[in-house]
N, C-alpha and C positions, 0 to 999 in steps of 0.2 A: 248629119252630113255623111255622105258615103265616101269610100276610099278613092273613087274615081273622079272626084271633084278636081277640075283643072284650075290650079291656083295662078296660072299665067294670065287668066282673065282679070285677076284682082288688080285694082289701081294702087300704085305706090305712093310714097310720101310726097314727091314733088308735084305731081299732077293734082293731088288732093289739096296741097297747100295753095297751088295756083287757083283752084276753084274757090277756096276760102277768101283769098285776096280779091278775086273778081267780085265775089259777093260783097265784100267790104266797099269796093268802089261803086258798084251799081246800086246797092241797097242802102248802105249806111251813110254814105256822103249825102245823098238826097234827104235822108231822115234828119241829118245834122242841120242841113239848110232849112228845112221846115221847122225844126226846133228853134233855130235862131229867129226865123220870121215870127214865130209865136211869142217867144220870150224876149227877143231883142238883146239877149245876153250871149255874146260870143265866147265869154270866158268860162261858162259853166260846162262841166264835163257831162254831157247828156247821156253818155253810156253808163253812168253810175245811178241812173234813175230807175225806179221800179217799172215805169212805163216802157222804157227801152228794153229792159230785160224781158218783160212779158211779151212785147211785140217780137223781139228776136227769137225767143223760144217758140212762140206760136208759128212764126215763119219756118223755122228749122224743123218743127214737128209736123205741121199740117200740110205744107206744100208738097213734100215728097209723097205723102199718101195720095194726094189729089193728082199729082203730076208724074206718076210712075217711077218714083225714086229720085227725081231731080229737084234741085233748087236752081236758081238762075246760074250761079257760078259753075255748078256741076254740069249743067246742060251745055254751057259754052265749051267746057273742057272735054265733053264727051264721056263723062263718067256718071254713074248713078248708084244709089243705094239699093241693094237687093238682099233678100232673106236667104240664108244658107240652105233652107229646105225648098227653095224655089217658089214658094207661095207668094201671093201678093202682099205688099206692105200693108200693115194695119196701123191704126192710131196707137194701139197698145205697144206694138213693136217700136214705133217712133218715140213714144214717151219713154220707154226703157232705154233707147239709144241716146236721145238728146237730153231729156230732162234728168233722168237718173244717171245714165252712164257718162254723160259729159258734164252737164251743169252742176248737179249735186255732188257727184264724185270729185269734181275739180274743187268745189268749195270745201268739202270735208278734208281733202288731202292737201289743201293749200297749193294746188297746182301741180303737185308731184304726179298725179295720175295723167296729166296732159303730157308730161315729159316721157313717162313710161309708154303711153300710147304712141307717141311720135316715134320712139325707138322701135316699138313692135311693128308699126306700119312701115318704117324705113328698112328694117333689117330682118323682119320675120318672113318666113316662107308664105304664110297666109295673108300677110299685109293687113292684118286686122288689129285695131286698137282695143283697149279695154271696153269702150262703149259698144264696139261691134260684138265682142264676146258676150257681153251682158244681154244684148238684144238679139243675138243670133243673125247678125247681118254682116255684109262686106260691101265694099265699094268696087263696082265692076267697070271695066273699060268697055265702051260701046263698040269700038272698032276692032275688037278681038275676033 
């Protein structure tokens, strides 16, 4: 990262939260409905299944590589994941960000890393969470 990087381009906490919530509505509710149609069980928490975890991590890891840093919620909100060095996102970058930096780190720290990341994104100049630091990424606003 050079000293001339313009951090005003970085997306903050609220727009990133909005993108996550939109993903929840657009992606996860239909999956829950399909799960109900397959199992017939409305009381089962389908998000606790290994199948859901695998599908969710695959979505968050692969789609941004194929779609220029976007997932559906981020695209609607006009934000995208970018590398700090300006290069194209790779599968390795997204595995570091989503699988290691978000999923595994959250599991190992019992969620504390998510709280720390939220504070870093909300209050930090660079608006980068721990997962962004691990992967060398940030979330950029398209309309900057």
